[in-house]
Each structure stands twice: as C-alpha cells, then as structure tokens.
Backbone as CSV, one residue per row, in Angstrom:
resi,resn,N_x,N_y,N_z,CA_x,CA_y,CA_z,C_x,C_y,C_z
1,MET,1.142,-1.205,-0.039,-0.154,-0.015,-0.071,0.826,1.260,0.099
2,PRO,0.485,2.286,-0.818,1.492,3.711,-1.016,1.605,4.445,0.280
3,LYS,2.437,5.021,0.640,2.593,5.604,2.023,1.687,6.848,1.609
4,LEU,0.892,7.193,2.653,-0.010,8.479,2.604,0.590,9.873,3.431
5,LEU,0.463,10.676,3.064,0.546,11.991,3.557,-0.628,12.828,3.791
6,VAL,-0.738,13.212,5.000,-2.043,14.122,5.293,-1.547,15.474,5.880
7,PHE,-1.881,16.657,5.569,-1.707,17.663,6.085,-2.957,18.770,5.723
8,ALA,-2.968,19.634,6.545,-3.811,20.986,6.648,-3.131,22.286,5.996
9,GLY,-4.237,22.799,5.481,-3.423,24.276,4.770,-3.760,25.411,6.018
10,SER,-3.706,24.912,7.302,-3.738,25.769,8.460,-2.955,25.082,9.642
11,THR,-2.235,26.280,10.483,-1.611,25.955,11.652,-2.294,26.498,13.169
12,ARG,-3.831,27.034,12.772,-4.081,27.606,13.808,-4.651,26.654,14.768
13,ALA,-4.515,26.910,16.292,-4.385,25.948,17.268,-5.816,25.045,16.934
14,GLN,-6.867,25.632,17.073,-8.253,25.444,16.779,-8.893,24.965,15.478
15,SER,-8.101,25.179,14.456,-8.266,24.898,13.086,-9.280,23.501,12.668
16,PHE,-10.471,23.615,12.235,-11.186,22.510,11.636,-10.746,21.728,10.810
17,ASN,-9.819,22.207,9.965,-9.215,21.502,8.780,-7.904,20.622,9.638
18,ARG,-7.242,21.071,10.645,-6.311,20.436,11.256,-6.788,19.350,12.012
19,ARG,-8.224,19.652,12.651,-8.766,18.608,13.319,-9.299,17.209,12.097
20,LEU,-9.750,17.645,11.155,-9.948,16.733,10.197,-8.723,15.998,9.680
21,ALA,-7.794,16.748,9.376,-6.620,16.086,8.955,-5.917,15.000,10.131
22,HIS,-6.262,15.220,11.389,-6.003,14.378,12.607,-6.873,12.973,12.066
23,ALA,-8.111,13.350,11.946,-9.374,12.472,12.120,-9.292,11.607,10.694
24,THR,-8.583,12.277,9.461,-8.239,11.506,8.454,-7.291,10.465,8.752
25,ALA,-6.060,10.912,9.285,-5.000,10.190,9.584,-5.400,8.680,10.311
26,GLU,-6.360,8.954,11.313,-6.598,7.475,12.179,-7.331,6.816,11.529
27,ILE,-8.392,7.223,10.588,-9.412,6.594,9.448,-8.050,5.890,8.776
28,ALA,-7.168,6.156,8.283,-6.566,5.874,7.057,-5.668,4.718,7.611
29,ARG,-5.264,5.225,9.069,-4.246,4.080,9.739,-5.479,2.628,10.283
30,ALA,-6.477,3.071,10.859,-7.555,2.013,10.918,-7.719,0.793,9.870
31,ALA,-7.568,1.330,8.428,-7.393,0.893,7.305,-6.246,0.141,7.010
32,GLY,-5.358,0.353,7.506,-4.441,-0.345,7.236,-3.070,0.433,6.530
33,ALA,-3.297,1.841,6.452,-2.485,2.887,5.651,-1.130,2.894,6.432
34,GLN,0.017,3.072,5.773,1.136,3.784,6.498,1.033,5.340,6.352
35,VAL,0.772,5.869,7.301,0.350,7.346,7.261,1.563,8.426,7.798
36,THR,1.964,9.540,7.405,2.634,10.769,8.082,1.452,11.548,8.057
37,LEU,1.395,12.307,9.491,0.554,13.319,9.771,1.372,14.569,9.619
38,LEU,1.279,15.371,8.721,2.676,16.461,8.651,1.620,17.784,9.093
39,GLU,2.631,18.322,10.209,2.102,19.939,10.816,3.010,20.991,10.066
40,LEU,2.340,21.796,9.269,3.068,22.926,8.586,3.594,24.120,9.260
41,SER,3.143,23.986,10.782,3.823,24.844,11.684,5.221,24.144,12.263
42,ASP,5.778,22.774,11.786,7.030,22.386,12.293,7.949,22.682,11.181
43,TYR,7.492,23.619,10.341,8.623,23.981,9.395,8.835,25.673,9.275
44,ASP,9.922,26.179,9.293,10.277,27.360,9.396,10.172,27.829,8.066
45,ILE,9.273,27.942,7.217,9.273,28.748,5.853,8.841,30.015,5.772
46,PRO,9.717,30.974,5.246,9.119,32.409,5.178,8.278,32.834,4.177
47,MET,7.734,34.007,3.915,6.844,34.304,2.753,7.914,34.196,1.595
48,TYR,7.199,33.483,0.250,8.040,33.204,-0.762,8.674,34.856,-1.318
49,ASN,9.944,34.514,-1.545,10.256,35.843,-2.364,11.449,35.418,-3.113
50,ALA,11.741,35.693,-4.565,12.565,35.698,-5.327,14.164,35.859,-4.595
51,ASP,14.273,36.913,-3.942,15.504,37.570,-3.388,16.041,36.619,-2.390
52,LEU,14.769,35.955,-1.511,15.513,35.399,-0.657,15.871,33.949,-1.004
53,GLU,15.112,33.310,-2.062,15.596,32.221,-2.710,16.909,32.155,-3.323
54,ALA,17.302,33.298,-4.040,18.399,33.568,-4.552,19.851,33.546,-3.477
55,ALA,19.256,33.901,-2.172,20.302,34.038,-1.353,20.375,32.215,-0.462
56,GLY,19.619,31.658,-1.132,19.856,30.151,-0.523,18.377,29.521,-0.269
57,THR,17.872,28.437,-0.608,16.763,28.022,-0.387,16.743,27.515,1.147
58,PRO,15.804,27.841,2.238,15.856,27.666,3.343,16.005,26.148,3.559
59,PRO,16.496,25.622,4.779,16.597,24.454,4.932,15.590,23.902,5.211
60,ASP,14.317,24.368,5.701,13.261,23.494,5.882,12.341,23.411,4.608
61,VAL,13.016,24.139,3.499,12.113,23.973,2.103,13.000,22.707,1.732
62,LEU,13.752,22.489,1.794,14.319,21.112,1.415,13.859,20.113,2.062
63,ARG,13.452,20.235,3.411,13.053,19.046,4.265,11.750,19.107,3.652
64,LEU,10.761,19.809,3.649,9.541,19.682,3.141,9.560,19.054,1.449
65,LYS,10.174,19.393,0.740,10.306,18.502,-0.538,10.611,17.125,-0.263
66,GLU,11.427,16.920,0.391,11.978,15.475,0.862,10.496,14.636,1.257
67,VAL,9.761,15.336,2.356,8.808,14.817,2.705,7.556,14.379,1.649
68,LEU,7.497,15.554,1.085,6.135,15.276,-0.408,6.602,14.244,-1.135
69,ASP,7.984,14.412,-1.330,8.530,13.370,-2.404,8.607,12.098,-2.429
70,ALA,8.340,11.541,-0.691,8.703,10.396,-0.460,7.155,9.670,-0.205
71,HIS,6.168,10.285,-0.420,5.016,9.762,-0.651,3.898,9.866,-1.569
72,PRO,3.638,8.932,-2.083,2.856,8.951,-3.640,1.804,9.400,-3.310
73,ALA,1.111,9.030,-2.349,-0.410,9.696,-1.906,-0.429,10.690,-0.955
74,TRP,-1.446,11.786,-1.222,-1.646,12.743,-0.120,-2.928,12.938,-0.045
75,ILE,-3.362,13.463,1.089,-4.651,14.067,1.610,-4.312,15.573,2.173
76,ILE,-5.196,16.649,1.393,-4.716,17.917,1.872,-6.149,18.344,2.393
77,CYS,-6.230,18.950,3.634,-7.495,19.308,4.254,-7.423,21.039,3.923
78,SER,-7.841,21.412,2.991,-7.841,23.153,2.465,-9.134,23.958,3.502
79,PRO,-8.471,24.631,4.175,-9.560,25.816,4.581,-9.837,26.546,3.626
80,GLU,-11.082,27.425,3.458,-11.477,28.392,2.530,-11.593,29.732,3.471
81,TYR,-10.922,30.441,2.586,-10.674,32.007,3.508,-10.972,32.771,1.843
82,ASN,-12.049,33.843,1.997,-12.469,34.303,1.098,-12.935,33.516,-0.283
83,GLY,-13.360,32.367,-0.135,-13.720,31.608,-1.164,-12.841,30.795,-1.972
84,SER,-11.341,30.807,-1.311,-10.301,30.226,-1.929,-9.598,29.452,-0.875
85,TYR,-8.557,28.706,-1.140,-7.552,28.204,-0.299,-6.418,28.990,0.479
86,THR,-5.891,28.793,1.621,-5.286,29.834,2.360,-3.545,30.397,1.481
87,ALA,-3.372,31.682,2.126,-2.227,32.218,1.526,-1.080,30.998,2.044
88,LEU,-1.279,30.153,3.223,-0.139,29.739,3.600,-0.035,28.293,2.739
89,LEU,-1.075,27.814,2.546,-1.061,26.691,1.628,-0.165,26.857,0.082
90,LYS,-1.026,27.935,-0.492,-0.414,28.584,-1.535,1.339,28.926,-1.433
91,ASN,1.802,29.554,-0.378,3.105,29.724,0.148,4.004,28.544,0.330
92,THR,3.318,27.424,0.751,4.179,26.121,1.033,4.215,25.386,-0.435
93,ILE,3.193,25.794,-1.159,3.330,24.922,-2.454,4.311,26.057,-3.508
94,ASP,4.365,26.923,-3.235,4.964,27.749,-4.088,6.696,27.603,-3.728
95,TRP,7.171,27.353,-2.622,8.192,27.344,-2.044,8.605,25.633,-2.346
96,ALA,7.720,24.844,-2.185,8.152,23.171,-2.587,8.400,22.977,-3.910
97,SER,7.403,23.955,-4.813,7.785,23.455,-6.259,8.465,24.790,-7.075
98,SER,9.133,25.199,-5.979,10.429,26.200,-6.685,11.754,25.481,-7.160
99,PRO,12.374,25.373,-7.939,13.666,24.637,-8.384,14.797,24.797,-7.532
100,VAL,15.495,24.352,-7.167,16.929,24.671,-6.314,18.145,24.712,-7.527
101,ALA,18.418,25.695,-8.054,19.527,25.781,-8.916,20.655,25.059,-8.510
102,GLY,20.888,24.145,-9.450,22.242,23.515,-9.070,22.395,22.358,-8.250
103,HIS,20.909,21.799,-7.694,20.938,21.044,-6.876,20.797,19.520,-7.454
104,PRO,21.411,18.481,-7.082,21.386,16.884,-7.777,19.819,16.511,-7.942
105,VAL,18.986,16.805,-6.790,17.845,16.150,-6.610,16.833,17.268,-7.054
106,TRP,16.584,18.643,-6.478,15.935,19.625,-6.518,15.955,20.740,-7.722
107,SER,16.659,20.411,-8.797,16.745,21.466,-9.694,15.541,21.195,-10.533
108,ASP,14.752,20.118,-10.526,13.410,19.947,-11.018,12.278,20.237,-9.984
109,GLY,11.672,21.613,-10.491,10.682,22.066,-9.513,9.307,20.937,-9.325
110,ALA,9.180,20.188,-10.296,8.051,19.497,-10.467,8.099,18.386,-9.771
111,ARG,9.405,18.103,-9.269,9.760,16.782,-8.605,8.977,16.411,-7.381
112,PRO,8.841,17.142,-6.421,7.912,16.836,-5.372,6.545,16.483,-5.521
113,PHE,6.103,17.083,-6.791,4.420,17.089,-7.340,4.248,16.202,-8.275
114,ALA,5.206,15.861,-9.267,4.546,15.224,-10.500,4.200,13.809,-10.040
115,GLY,2.919,13.556,-10.805,2.392,12.087,-10.487,1.937,11.612,-9.012
116,LYS,1.738,12.540,-8.169,1.434,12.478,-6.819,-0.317,12.269,-7.041
117,VAL,-1.082,11.444,-6.185,-2.464,11.549,-6.296,-2.785,12.535,-5.273
118,VAL,-3.675,13.131,-5.166,-3.922,13.975,-4.022,-5.644,14.051,-3.881
119,GLY,-5.962,13.682,-2.727,-7.577,14.098,-2.313,-7.511,15.069,-1.631
120,MET,-8.938,15.660,-1.925,-8.901,17.107,-1.394,-10.055,16.846,-0.225
121,LEU,-10.024,17.321,0.892,-11.191,17.458,2.070,-10.926,18.870,2.527
122,SER,-11.939,19.267,3.130,-12.265,20.756,3.516,-13.455,20.855,4.685
123,ALA,-13.235,21.755,5.707,-14.044,21.603,6.799,-14.252,23.003,7.053
124,SER,-15.663,23.361,7.220,-16.246,24.848,7.613,-17.284,24.850,8.400
125,ASN,-17.370,25.682,9.226,-18.932,25.914,9.915,-19.907,25.883,8.778
126,GLY,-19.564,26.807,7.765,-20.638,26.940,6.829,-21.204,25.743,6.202
127,GLY,-22.194,25.901,5.651,-22.640,24.710,4.656,-22.216,24.144,3.780
128,LEU,-21.286,24.944,2.832,-20.722,24.411,2.064,-19.422,23.635,2.303
129,GLY,-18.871,23.829,3.602,-17.721,23.148,4.111,-16.446,23.232,3.397
130,GLY,-16.236,24.557,3.209,-14.830,25.188,2.608,-15.108,24.426,0.780
131,LEU,-15.827,24.090,0.351,-16.094,23.549,-1.262,-15.153,24.197,-1.922
132,ARG,-15.484,25.505,-1.951,-14.933,26.658,-2.927,-13.439,26.269,-2.889
133,SER,-12.964,26.379,-1.705,-11.314,26.407,-1.767,-10.932,24.784,-2.496
134,GLN,-11.396,23.999,-2.572,-11.306,22.974,-3.031,-11.375,23.001,-4.687
135,SER,-12.096,23.751,-5.285,-12.516,24.045,-6.585,-11.394,25.113,-7.219
136,HIS,-10.678,25.908,-6.262,-9.639,26.337,-6.826,-8.337,25.771,-6.897
137,LEU,-8.367,24.852,-5.740,-7.198,24.077,-5.821,-6.608,23.243,-6.408
138,ALA,-7.858,22.325,-7.062,-7.856,21.357,-7.843,-6.911,21.618,-9.282
139,PRO,-7.255,22.921,-9.777,-6.307,23.555,-10.986,-5.204,23.712,-10.783
140,LEU,-4.860,24.175,-9.509,-3.178,24.554,-9.007,-2.256,23.147,-8.915
141,LEU,-3.364,21.899,-8.590,-2.594,20.716,-8.551,-2.263,20.109,-9.754
142,VAL,-3.345,20.333,-10.688,-3.204,19.850,-11.997,-1.699,20.551,-12.859
143,ASN,-1.911,21.791,-12.532,-0.735,22.520,-13.173,0.738,22.033,-12.724
144,LEU,0.647,21.419,-11.384,1.885,20.925,-10.953,1.946,19.227,-11.200
145,GLU,1.399,18.762,-12.018,1.103,17.411,-12.609,0.900,16.389,-11.572
146,CYS,0.038,16.909,-10.471,-0.422,15.811,-9.794,-1.770,15.507,-10.254
147,TRP,-2.294,14.440,-9.650,-3.499,13.659,-10.161,-4.495,13.899,-8.945
148,PRO,-5.242,14.917,-8.948,-6.400,15.060,-8.202,-7.314,13.800,-8.325
149,ALA,-7.685,13.485,-7.151,-8.590,12.399,-6.994,-10.314,12.985,-7.334
150,PRO,-11.086,12.073,-8.358,-12.307,12.799,-8.241,-13.408,12.709,-6.855
151,ARG,-12.966,11.777,-6.241,-14.026,12.153,-5.005,-13.293,12.788,-3.979
152,ALA,-14.227,13.734,-3.381,-13.380,14.692,-2.444,-14.936,14.648,-1.414
153,PHE,-14.690,15.579,-0.224,-15.476,15.526,0.796,-15.364,16.928,1.118
154,ALA,-16.487,17.752,1.257,-16.371,18.889,2.294,-17.076,18.885,3.340
155,LEU,-16.878,19.197,4.487,-17.409,18.907,5.708,-18.186,20.091,6.372
156,GLY,-19.335,20.419,6.222,-20.129,21.346,6.889,-20.441,21.515,8.229
157,GLN,-20.712,22.584,9.068,-21.116,22.698,9.998,-20.092,22.126,11.091
158,ALA,-18.896,22.113,10.774,-17.716,21.320,11.540,-17.440,21.813,13.221
159,GLY,-17.902,22.712,13.408,-18.195,23.170,14.961,-18.653,22.088,15.461
160,SER,-19.642,21.273,15.262,-20.332,20.257,15.797,-20.073,18.877,15.377
161,ALA,-18.845,18.808,14.497,-18.771,17.410,13.820,-17.691,16.580,14.469
162,PHE,-17.121,17.195,15.351,-15.898,16.461,16.053,-16.307,16.078,17.529
163,ASP,-15.887,15.019,17.990,-16.083,14.676,19.401,-14.777,15.080,20.384
164,ALA,-15.001,14.854,21.223,-13.933,15.473,22.531,-12.466,14.739,22.436
165,GLN,-12.440,13.553,21.485,-10.922,13.118,21.276,-10.562,13.439,19.673
166,GLY,-11.415,14.404,19.252,-11.094,14.992,17.843,-11.715,14.016,16.775
167,GLY,-12.112,12.964,16.791,-12.916,11.706,15.986,-14.071,12.500,15.567
168,LEU,-14.386,12.041,14.310,-15.837,12.541,13.585,-16.933,11.968,14.404
169,VAL,-18.067,12.807,14.590,-18.994,12.288,15.547,-20.232,11.109,14.532
170,GLN,-20.418,11.632,13.391,-21.062,10.985,12.111,-20.503,9.802,11.736
171,GLU,-20.879,8.701,11.324,-20.644,7.822,10.823,-20.672,7.729,9.149
172,ALA,-21.613,8.624,8.582,-21.453,9.155,7.557,-20.345,10.073,6.833
173,HIS,-20.005,10.844,8.064,-18.809,11.330,7.540,-17.317,10.505,7.537
174,ARG,-17.456,9.847,8.418,-16.277,8.801,8.516,-16.103,8.228,7.422
175,ASP,-17.054,7.642,6.853,-17.304,6.990,5.397,-16.915,7.877,4.284
176,ARG,-17.665,9.260,4.449,-17.200,9.714,3.450,-15.770,10.380,3.222
177,VAL,-15.236,10.256,4.457,-13.256,10.432,4.456,-12.696,9.196,4.093
178,LYS,-13.295,7.919,4.575,-12.610,6.800,4.026,-12.656,6.539,2.674
179,ALA,-13.754,6.952,2.302,-13.737,6.863,0.486,-13.002,7.548,-0.174
180,VAL,-12.732,8.784,0.159,-11.523,9.537,-0.548,-10.132,8.845,-0.310
181,VAL,-9.894,8.436,1.181,-8.554,8.154,1.259,-8.424,6.739,0.458
182,ASP,-9.520,5.703,0.606,-9.162,4.384,-0.266,-8.905,4.480,-1.752
183,GLN,-9.644,5.731,-2.373,-9.730,6.099,-3.680,-8.159,6.858,-3.944
184,VAL,-7.570,7.385,-2.978,-6.463,7.846,-3.291,-5.161,6.821,-3.220
185,LEU,-5.521,6.154,-2.129,-4.442,4.909,-2.267,-4.541,3.848,-3.322
186,TRP,-5.797,3.644,-3.867,-5.993,2.817,-4.794,-5.376,3.537,-6.351
187,ALA,-5.680,4.600,-6.384,-5.232,5.375,-7.752,-3.485,5.327,-7.794
188,ALA,-3.008,5.740,-6.447,-1.329,5.637,-6.009,-0.673,4.430,-6.625
189,ASP,-1.572,3.403,-5.985,-0.872,2.010,-6.098,-1.013,1.581,-7.599
190,ARG,-2.206,2.201,-8.459,-2.185,1.783,-9.749,-1.024,2.348,-10.715
191,LEU,-0.784,3.850,-10.130,0.102,4.608,-11.106,1.586,4.139,-10.728
192,GLN,1.720,3.663,-9.543,3.188,2.992,-8.755,3.279,1.811,-9.840
193,THR,2.436,0.688,-9.787,2.475,-0.222,-10.708,2.830,0.217,-12.303
194,VAL,2.330,0.860,-12.761,2.769,1.406,-13.922,3.893,1.533,-14.033
195,ALA,4.100,2.556,-13.348,5.586,3.307,-13.261,6.882,2.318,-13.300
196,ILE,6.617,1.443,-12.382,7.472,-0.062,-12.385,7.736,-0.654,-13.525
197,ALA,6.523,-1.183,-14.244,6.302,-1.811,-15.353,6.905,-1.165,-16.418
C-alpha cells in the first residue's frame, strides 16, 4: 500500500481542517495505511520571495520537499478563506515547487509534485464546508502534474462535527473521508504499478 501524507493548510490551534487531518490520519491507519501526519507549523518557511531564494533555499523547504516526494499519495485538508485556499497553503506550494539551481535532486521544481495522487478534504462551519477552496486548489494541483482524486469531501457545520477526542461524530462523515482515502490509495497504487512496469 502506498505511503499516505496528510496535512492541513492551516496552523491555527483550533483549526477545523487540522482536526479533520488528524481524524483522516486515524481513519487511514485503521484501514491499514502507512500514514504521515504533517504539521506545517513544524517548518520554518518564510513568505516566498525570489530574493530570499537567490540567497539560498531555506533548509526547511528542502526538508518539506523530501517529505512530499517520499509519499505517492496525499490528502490535503484545505480551509476556505474568502472563497479560496489559504495563503499558507499557496506559500507552501510555491516554495516546494520552486527549483533549486544546481541541486542534484531539486533542480526540477516538479519533482515533489509530479505523479502524486491528491485527495481534497475541507471543513468549515458554513453549509458548503469549504468546498470553494477545493475548486480553486484542483487546477493548481493539475498545473503541478498531480492527479487530483475525483472523490472529495467538504465537511459543513464543522463546529459540531468532532467529538472530544477529535474524531468525527457521524458515521456518514467517517465513511465519506474513508472513501476519499481509499480512492487516493487505490489510484496511487495503480500509478506506481504502471511506473514500475
């Protein structure tokens, strides 16, 4: 089974999407997946600036590239700010996709992204559950040569969707998340098989 990377486009302590990422990781582990739960707050990554990049790519950007590259399957829990994904998520993607001149591995900016199967989840207190962030994120992922999974899930009314331990209260919500996880892992496995063949 391909390794699965799960992360949220937020670092806010009480973020619904961080909660959803944690719940998703537990659901995937229970299904037998090997899961890495990534917290963007663990990486010291400045706002992207070509002058900073020219002075040397920050070490944590290289560390992030390695983690992204090591996982064929991803789940991104994308908050919705003003009808789109967060500046944090965009900044993370901008740095991770930026080529490192002269580097033996990262001179190709597409390397951490190309061929990755990505499932999109989102959570919001609103009725749409952050769905519009997914509609903006999908074309960006395609541009980076990722394979967005057709199945996605937007969790509405997120303020009452989690229990005290951070799990999803409703079985229907757990089933929707697991369906996204299953499709992402299935597709990543098929793509790996084709690549090996």
